[in-house]
C-alpha positions in Angstrom: 99.2 117.1 161.3 100.9 113.8 159.6 100.0 110.6 160.8 103.4 107.9 161.2 103.6 105.0 162.2 105.2 105.5 165.4 102.3 108.8 165.6 99.5 105.9 165.6 101.6 103.2 167.8 101.7 106.3 170.4 97.7 106.7 170.3 97.3 103.2 170.4 99.7 102.7 173.6 98.1 105.8 175.1 94.3 104.1 175.8 95.8 101.3 176.9 94.4 101.7 180.3 92.8 98.2 180.8 90.8 98.2 183.3 90.4 94.1 183.0 93.1 91.5 182.1 92.4 90.5 178.1 92.4 87.2 177.7 93.9 85.7 173.4 90.9 84.3 171.8 90.3 83.0 168.6 87.0 84.0 168.1 85.3 85.0 164.3 82.3 87.7 164.9 80.5 89.8 162.6 80.9 93.6 163.3 78.8 96.0 162.3 80.0 100.2 162.0 76.7 101.7 162.8 74.8 102.5 159.0 77.0 100.0 157.3 76.7 96.2 156.5 77.7 93.6 158.9 81.9 92.5 158.1 83.7 89.9 159.6 85.8 90.0 162.1 88.6 88.3 164.3 88.8 89.0 168.1 92.3 87.9 168.7 92.1 89.2 173.0 89.0 89.8 175.1 88.0 91.4 178.6 85.2 92.0 180.3 85.3 95.8 179.5 87.0 95.4 175.5 88.8 94.0 172.7 91.4 93.8 170.1 89.8 92.6 166.5 91.7 92.2 162.8 89.0 92.6 160.2 88.8 94.0 156.3 86.4 96.6 156.9 88.1 100.5 157.4 87.1 101.4 161.0 87.5 104.8 162.6 88.7 106.0 165.7 85.5 106.5 168.0 82.8 105.0 165.7 80.1 103.1 167.4 79.7 99.3 166.4 78.1 96.3 167.1 80.1 93.0 167.8 77.9 89.6 167.6 80.0 87.5 170.5 79.0 83.7 170.0 76.8 82.3 173.2 76.4 86.0 173.9 75.1 88.3 171.5 74.9 91.5 169.7 76.7 94.1 171.9 77.5 97.8 171.6 81.3 98.9 171.6 83.2 102.2 170.4 86.4 101.5 168.7 89.1 103.2 170.0 91.6 103.2 168.0 92.6 101.5 164.2 95.5 100.9 162.8 95.4 99.0 159.6 93.0 96.2 159.6 93.6 96.0 163.1 91.0 97.6 165.9 90.5 98.4 169.6 86.9 98.7 171.1 85.3 99.2 174.8 82.4 97.2 175.4 79.5 99.9 176.2 79.0 98.0 179.1 81.5 95.8 180.7 80.0 92.0 180.2 78.7 90.0 182.8 81.5 87.8 184.5 79.2 85.0 184.0 78.1 85.6 179.8 81.7 86.3 180.2 82.8 82.8 180.9 80.6 81.8 178.4 83.4 82.5 176.3 85.8 80.2 178.1 86.1 77.8 175.0 87.5 79.7 173.1 90.1 80.6 174.9 93.8 80.0 173.9 
């Protein structure tokens, strides 16, 4: 099956079942795909349950990743989709509300 931009976009929207509201942020982080070295990434929006980021490293759908969030540390996640240099991920465990509040200075 050939993957077209429309097919890839429909996959992105198909997994857009957010259980908590996303917040626009400007977060420079490090991301590590299991078994790979760390790479820079910029998180553009985040919630207690997931994120959307841009990164120059190739990340495949459903890849286990670690994301180093400022003031929180390394958090386990799984990518649900990838489209060019963008990825959408779901945290293994929702970030606790008090921990998530530590990211408030980065909200746009």
